[in-house]
N, C-alpha and C positions, 0 to 999 in steps of 0.2 A: 504494500500500500504506500503510495507516494503521498506526502503531506499536501495539505491544501495550499494553493498558491495565493499569497496575499494580493497579487495584482489581478486576481480573478475579477472580471467586470460583470459577470452574469448576476442577475437578480437572485437566481437559485443556483448556488454553487454546485459544482460537479467534482467528484473525487475519482481518482484512478483506483479501480477496485476490480478484482477478478471474482465474479459471482456466477454461479450456475444459472443459465438462462435457456428457456425453451421458447422457440418462435414457431408459430404455425402460420403459414401463408400459402394461399392458392392450393390447398390440398397437400402441401409438404410440411413436414415437421423437422426442425433443426434443433439440435442440442449444441450449445456453445457456451462461452463465458463472456461476461462484459469486460471491456477494456476501461471504461469509465461509466459513471452513472450520476444522474441528478434526479430530483423528484419529477422532472418533466420528460426525461428520456434516457436512453442508453446508447452506447457505441460498442459494436461487437464485430466479430469476424464469422462469416459463413462460407461454405464451399460452393454453393449454387448462386447464380445471378438472380436477384430479385429486384425488379425495377423500382425507382422512386414512385411514391404515391400508392404503393401496394399496402393494403390494410393487413394488419397482423394481429394475432392474439399472443400475449406474453404471459409466461409463467416464470417467476423469479424466486430464488430462495435466498433470504437474508440470514447470515450467520449471527443471530442474536438469541439470547436466552428467551424462551417463551414457556408457557405452562406445560407443554408436552415435552420440553427439553430438546426439541429439534430446531431446525431452521424455521424462520418465519416466512410463510408463503405470501407472495404478492401476485395478483393476477389483474390484467388490464388489457385494453385494446390500444393499438397504436397504429402509426403509419410510418413507413420508411420515407425519410426526407432526403437521404443522400446514400448513394451506392458508389463505392470507389474500388477500383482494382487494387488488390493488395500486392505488394512487391514479392511476397513469398507464395503467391497463388491464392485463389479464392477472392473474396470481396469483404471489404469493411462497410458496414451499414450503420447509419444513424437512425434511431427510432425515436419518434416523438410520441409520448403517451397522450393520445388525444381523447381517450375515454377511460378515465381512471377515477374510481370512487375516492372520496376524501380520506376514508380510513386506510386505503391502500397507499395513497400518496404520503400520509402521515408516517406509515411504517418506513418508507424510503427516507423521508426527511429525518426521522429519528436515527436511522442507521448512519446517514451522512454526517449528522451533527456530532457523532462520536469522534470524527476526524478533523473537525474545524476548531480553530482557536476560539476561545469563549467569546471574544468580542465580535466575531462574525457569525456565530452559530444562530443568532436570532434572525438572520437574513434568510436562512434556508426554508 
């Protein structure tokens, strides 16, 4: 995990974090990991080309303590806003969480806040 960058200009900070992520798009399911995440979206790598503006369903697992003792699940709908060729093959995609319930967004925000300096944690 890389630390939060103080020069981050986003209203909702993003942190570099490798989290298990499942993406369902156009009848295909991809298992991958995030490269970074914010409460508004995620950036990850997949092997198959999926064009921008494709709607996706996301399942994410946050490694935080919960009542069952396992990872904290997050589910939402999103849209791919950017698809880039990766230098090592495959594609890097940016996903915007366009349909996410408040309780799901709060789970991500609480996870991210663990890595932010206290003076910026209130912005997430």
